[in-house]
Every structure is written in C-alpha cells, then in structure tokens.
C-alpha positions in Angstrom: 0.2 0.2 0.1 2.6 2.6 0.7 4.8 1.9 -2.3 1.2 2.6 -4.3 0.6 5.6 -2.2 3.8 6.9 -3.0 4.0 6.4 -6.7 0.5 8.4 -7.2 1.8 11.4 -4.5 5.3 11.4 -6.6 3.3 11.2 -9.8 1.2 14.4 -8.4 4.2 16.2 -7.4 5.6 16.3 -10.8 2.9 18.7 -11.9 3.2 22.5 -12.0 2.1 24.5 -9.8 -0.9 26.2 -11.7 -2.0 22.5 -11.8 -1.6 21.9 -8.3 -3.5 24.7 -7.1 -6.3 23.6 -9.6 -6.1 20.4 -7.6 -6.2 22.5 -4.5 -9.2 24.6 -5.7 -11.0 21.3 -6.3 -10.1 19.8 -3.0 -11.6 23.2 -1.4 -14.8 22.5 -2.6 -14.6 18.7 -1.6 -13.5 19.3 2.2 -15.0 22.6 2.8 -18.5 22.8 1.1 -19.0 19.1 0.4 -17.1 17.0 3.6 -17.6 19.9 5.6 -14.0 18.4 7.2 -13.7 19.3 10.9 -16.0 22.3 10.5 -17.8 22.4 13.5 -14.3 22.2 15.2 -13.1 24.9 13.2 -16.3 27.3 13.7 -15.9 26.7 17.4 -12.3 27.5 17.4 -12.8 30.5 15.9 -15.8 31.6 17.9 -13.9 30.9 21.4 -10.7 32.4 20.4 -11.9 35.5 18.5 -15.1 36.4 20.1 -14.5 40.2 19.2 -15.0 39.5 15.5 -18.6 39.8 13.8 -20.2 36.7 12.2 -19.4 37.8 8.8 -15.7 38.2 9.7 -15.4 34.8 11.3 -16.9 33.3 8.0 -14.4 35.4 5.8 -11.4 33.7 7.9 -12.8 30.4 7.7 -13.2 30.5 4.0 -9.8 31.5 3.6 -8.3 29.4 5.7 -9.8 26.5 4.1 -8.1 27.6 1.1 -4.8 28.1 2.7 -5.0 24.3 3.9 -5.6 22.9 0.9 -2.8 25.0 -0.7 -0.3 23.9 1.9 -1.7 20.3 1.3 -0.5 20.2 -2.6 2.4 22.4 -1.8 3.6 19.7 0.8 3.1 16.8 -1.7 5.1 18.7 -4.1 8.1 18.1 -1.9 8.6 14.8 -2.8 9.8 16.4 -6.1 10.8 20.0 -6.4 14.4 20.6 -6.0 16.3 23.0 -3.1 16.6 26.0 -5.8 12.9 26.0 -7.1 11.8 26.1 -3.4 14.5 28.7 -2.6 12.5 31.4 -4.9 9.2 30.6 -2.8 10.3 31.4 0.7 12.3 34.5 1.9 13.6 34.4 5.2 16.4 36.5 7.1 18.7 33.2 7.5 21.6 35.2 9.1 19.8 35.6 12.3 20.7 31.6 12.7 24.4 32.5 12.2 24.6 33.7 15.8 24.7 29.6 17.1 27.4 29.6 14.7 29.5 32.8 16.1 28.6 31.6 19.7 29.9 28.0 19.2 26.2 26.8 21.1 23.5 24.8 20.1 20.2 26.2 19.5 16.2 25.6 19.0 13.7 27.3 16.8 10.2 27.2 17.9 8.0 28.0 14.8 4.0 26.6 14.6 1.2 25.0 12.6 1.6 28.5 9.9 1.5 27.7 6.4 3.5 26.4 5.2 5.6 24.9 8.0 6.8 22.1 5.9 8.5 24.3 3.4 10.0 26.2 6.4 11.7 23.1 8.1 13.0 22.1 4.7 14.7 25.6 4.0 15.9 25.7 7.6 18.0 22.8 7.0 19.5 24.0 3.5 20.8 27.4 5.0 22.1 25.7 8.2 23.8 22.7 6.7 27.3 24.2 6.3 27.7 24.9 10.2 25.3 23.1 12.0 23.4 19.6 12.3 19.7 20.1 11.9 16.9 17.8 13.4 13.3 17.9 13.4 11.1 16.6 16.3 8.1 15.1 15.1 4.9 13.0 16.4 4.2 10.0 14.2 0.7 9.9 12.5 -1.7 7.3 13.0 -1.6 5.8 9.4 1.5 3.8 8.9 1.6 4.6 5.1 1.3 8.1 5.7 3.8 8.2 8.4 5.9 6.9 6.1 5.3 9.1 3.3 5.8 12.2 5.4 9.4 11.1 6.2 10.1 10.3 3.1 9.6 13.9 2.1 10.5 15.5 4.5 14.2 13.5 4.9 14.4 13.6 1.1 16.0 17.3 1.8 18.2 15.9 4.1 16.4 16.7 7.2 16.8 14.5 10.2 13.5 13.4 11.7 13.4 12.3 15.8 10.4 11.1 17.3 9.3 13.2 20.3 9.9 10.1 22.4 13.5 9.4 21.5 14.4 13.1 22.3 15.9 12.6 25.6 18.3 9.6 23.7 19.0 12.0 20.8 19.7 14.7 22.8 22.3 13.0 24.8 23.9 11.4 21.6 23.7 14.9 20.1 25.6 17.1 22.8 29.1 16.6 21.3 28.3 18.4 18.1 26.6 21.8 17.7 22.9 20.9 16.3 19.7 23.0 15.8 16.4 21.6 16.7 13.1 22.4 14.8 10.3 22.3 17.3 6.7 22.8 16.0 5.8 24.4 19.8 1.9 24.5 19.4 1.5 20.7 19.3 -1.5 19.5 21.7 0.4 17.2 24.3 -0.6 13.8 24.6 -0.6 14.1 28.6 -2.0 16.8 30.2 -0.6 15.8 33.6 2.7 16.8 32.5 2.2 20.6 30.7 2.7 23.9 31.3 -0.8 25.8 31.3 -0.6 28.9 29.7 -3.5 31.7 29.1 -3.9 31.6 25.3 -6.4 33.0 23.2 -8.9 33.3 25.8 -8.7 30.1 27.6 -6.3 27.7 29.7 -4.2 26.0 27.1 -1.8 22.7 27.4 1.9 23.4 26.2 4.5 21.2 25.9 7.5 21.4 28.6 9.8 20.1 26.5 11.7 23.1 24.2 11.6 25.0 27.6 13.3 22.1 29.4 15.8 21.4 26.3 17.0 25.1 26.1 17.6 25.3 30.1 19.2 22.0 30.7 21.6 22.7 27.8 21.4 26.2 27.4 21.1 26.6 23.8 19.9 29.5 22.1 16.0 29.8 21.3 15.0 31.2 18.0 11.3 31.8 17.5 9.8 31.9 13.8 6.5 32.9 12.2 5.7 31.7 8.9 3.8 34.2 6.8 2.0 33.4 3.7 2.8 36.7 1.0 0.7 35.0 -1.7 -0.4 31.8 -3.3 2.9 29.8 -3.4 5.1 32.3 -1.8 6.2 32.7 2.3 7.9 34.8 4.5 9.7 33.2 7.1 10.6 35.5 10.0 13.2 34.4 12.8 14.1 36.1 15.6 16.5 35.5 18.6 14.2 35.1 22.0 16.7 34.0 24.7 20.5 33.7 24.3 21.2 32.3 27.9 18.3 30.5 28.6 19.6 29.2 32.1 19.2 33.0 33.2 15.5 32.9 32.7 12.5 32.4 35.4 10.7 28.8 35.4 7.9 29.0 33.0 9.6 32.5 31.1 10.2 30.9 27.7 7.0 29.0 27.2 5.0 32.1 28.3 6.9 33.9 26.0 6.4 31.9 23.0 2.6 31.8 23.8 2.4 35.6 23.7 4.6 35.4 20.4 2.2 33.1 18.9 -1.0 34.2 19.9 0.0 37.4 18.2 1.0 36.3 14.9 -2.6 34.5 15.2 -4.5 37.4 15.8 -2.4 39.4 13.2 -3.0 36.7 10.6 -6.1 34.1 11.6 -6.1 32.7 8.3 -2.7 31.4 8.8 -3.3 29.0 11.8 -4.6 25.6 11.4 -7.9 25.8 13.0 -9.0 22.1 12.5 -7.0 21.0 15.2 -8.3 19.8 18.3 -6.1 22.2 19.9 -8.5 22.4 23.4 -9.2 18.7 23.4 -7.4 18.6 27.5 -9.2 20.8 29.6 -7.6 23.0 32.5 -8.7 21.0 35.7 -9.8 23.9 37.4 -11.2 25.5 34.2 -14.8 26.1 36.0 -13.5 28.3 38.0 -10.7 30.4 35.6 -12.7 30.0 32.1 -12.9 33.6 30.6 -16.7 34.2 29.6 -16.5 34.8 25.7 -17.3 38.1 24.6 -21.0 39.2 23.3 -20.7 38.8 19.3 -22.6 41.4 16.6 -24.1 40.1 13.7 
C-alpha cells in the first residue's frame, strides 16, 4: 500500500504549480463545501478564540483558512519532487539570524508553529544551516503507518533528520558533542495533560509542551522563534528572531510564556494562516470551571 501511495503522490508532485493549485481549488470544494471537514471544530475554535469578530468576519476567516489549508496540502506533496533552487525562490527569510549560534559555538532550537507552510520552512531551514550545524526536527508519528512513512520520505528527502518525540531524550544525549539545531513545532497539543505547562492562550487555559523549555534550560541552547507568513499563493516569508541567548538565566516558565504570547500575537494578526482544524483544546484545565473567561458578546 505504501508504494502505491508513494507512486501516486510522486506523480502528482511532478505537476506544475498552476495545475496543483487547480487541484487545491477542487480539494477546497470537497473538504469545505461537501465533506465539511472538521467544520464544527474550526467554527468552535474561531468563535472561542476571536469573540471580538463579527459573524461575517469569522466566515471570511473560515473560508480563507480552508483555501490556505488545501494549498498547504498540495505544496507539501510537491516536496516529493521539487528541487531546492525552486523552493528557495518561494520563501524569503532573514537566515543570517540563525548564524548567531555559529558565532557563539552553542546549539539552538527554533520554535515554530502550524502556520502555512511549516513543511517548506523546515526543509529550507536545513538548507541554510547545513554548512555549520546539524539540523533535526522533532515530530509526532502519524496514526496511519502509510502516511507516516510518506511524510518521513518527503521530509528526509531534503536531508532533514527527523526524531520522534519519544526518542528526544536519547537523541539529546547523543548529540551533545556536536553543535546542532532543533526544529520544534511548539504549538502541538500534548498527549499527556498531566505533564504540561498551562498558559492563557486565546482566552482559554491551554496545554503546551514543556519540552522546548526543558531542552533550552538544561543545555543552555539559544532559542529562536519563527513565524511563517503567506505573502501570496505559493510564496512565503519566514521571520526568525532571537528570543533567548542565555536560557539558564530565565525564570521557570518564562520561555514557554514568551512563546505563547508571540504565537497569540501572530495568530491575531493573521488568523487565516494558522491551523484551526486541530483539536487544540481537547484537554481541559483542571480548574476551568473557576478560571474560564466567558466569551464576549458577538455582533451579527
């Protein structure tokens, strides 16, 4: 089954972008208009997170979100065949910011989120740091073994080393003798709500992984924050900024809280650019009945 799936997706990836975006438009109709893929999840997340928006504004965000989601799907498939030069034309970034780790001799982590298109951003980060550091991305295995293997293929094709979250501690110890950069999508919903950081995020107590902060403080790695911005169809800007150069000097929880505020600001600025169909709030804060913020009144 894997090889049949791979052949099909590879063939699709060979299509020019204009055809891929036509497929994206068709996929948009299927997912949004017909199948209504996770539509209730998207609407609930938008209503609870952006109560200041009118119904009309929320519908506009919802519609644009599904367009961006479908574009992201075909763009990710394109990674099976696209060359680095072509990809390089489609993402602009202040890559020199990452060279601070080269100058310091320290390792680093870059914390990004599910902003379109994070798959492209991950691949290009490896391309621009290969001359001075190892690069590894942490990932959660997919439920489908076929698609898990397919995603590993398209990521590692561009020389990105992928490490399962479950293997993080082992890999951290093994890589300490070399300078390395970790790429972490830090807005994942943690699997174990008993071992998380609870932060105020989009008007709700939200569970965040403690892992990125744990790595940064234990090994005193430089922390970068990354924001992916969709400029237009097929073109993106990745903004990287140095968040903490000396994590060991920070207070407990400071790195996570700073990232949460950074992410929240980005989402409010560009709400159509974040993945709203994730069940981000399936874990409930233990004392939510006492701390829940009531939604604001909405206008029609």
